[in-house]
N, C-alpha and C positions, 0 to 999 in steps of 0.2 A: 305064405304065413295064414296061421290059424285064425278064423276069427273067435277072440276072448270072449263071452258074453254071460255077465253076472246073471243068474238064476236067483229070484226072490221067489220066497216061500209064499205062497199065496195069503197064510196068516199073518204078514208085515202088511197088509194095505188097509188101510181104513179109509172108509170116504165118511165126510164130516158133512153134518148138517147147513145147508145156507140158511140163514137167517136175514133177511132185508132191515134195513135199519128203518127205525122209527121212530118218531117223535119224544122230546125227550120223557114225557109222562110214561109212555108206554117202555121204554129203552129197560134192558135186560141186564143184569149183570152176568158176566161170564160164571157159568159154573159147570162142572163136572159132567160127562154125559150120564144121562138116566137120573138126575137129581131135579126137583122143580127148582124152576127159574125163578132167582130171587129179584125183587123188585127196588131201584134204587127208590134213597130215600131222599124224597123232596123237602129242599130249606124252605124256612119260613118266609114269605113275603116282602120282613125284616133283613134278612139278611142278604137279601138280592140285588139291593139297591148299593150305588153307588157314593152316599152321603158322608159316608168315615173317612173317605178320599179326600174330600172336599178342603179346600182353605176356608177360612172361617173370613169374612169380609171384613171386619175392620183389623185384623192381624195383618193384611198383607204386607210385608215390607220386604217388597221386590227392590233391589238394589237396580235401578235402569241405569244408572251411570257403568256400574260394573258391567253389566250384561252386555252393552253396546260396546266398551271396550275390550270384552271378550268376542263378539262377533268383529271386532275389524280386525282383530291380532289373528284369526280364524282366517278372514280375507286377505289378509297380507302372505299370511304365511302358502296360505294356494295359489294367488296371483307368483309368488316368489317358488314353487314350484314350480307353475308353467312356465316362468320364462326361465329358470334353470334347464327343461325339460327342451322345449325347445332349441337353447343354444347346444345343448349336447347332441341333438338329432343333426344340424345343420349343420355341426363341427366334424361328427362321425360321417356324414354324407360327405362333405369336402377331403378327408382323409381317406375313403374308399376312391373317392375320381382321381388323387396321386399317385393312390398304391396302384390303381389300376394301370395308370398311364406309365409308372416306372416297370410294372412289369409288362407290359407290352414291348420294352425294350427304346422307347422314346427316350430323348434328350431334354426337351425343353419342358418337363413337368414343373418346375418351380412354380407358383403363383406370384408375379411381379406386381405389385400393387404400381396404379399411375398415379402422379401429381394430379 
C-alpha cells in the first residue's frame, strides 16, 4: 500500500510571535500583525469598586423563616434521594444474586424469610 502524504506548500505556514502575559497595566489588546499595539483602557477607580452591588443596611428585608424552610425542604429532598438510591442499589443486588442462582440451575433460589 502506498504512503499518501499531504504536501503543504511553504507559503501556507506562518510563525506567530509569542508575547508573555504581563500585568493588567501593560496588557495589550490583540492587534493585526504589523500594527502598533493598542493599550487597554483603564477604568477610573470609582468603577472598580463593588459598592453598587451592596445592599443598604436599613433595607435588609431578609425573610429568615422562608430561607430556613427552603433549606429544610432541600435537606429533606436530599435525604429522600439518598434513601431511595440505597434501597434501589440493595434491591438490584438481591435480584442479581437471585438471577445468578437461577442461571446456575439451582432449585432453592427463593428467599424465604424466617419468622
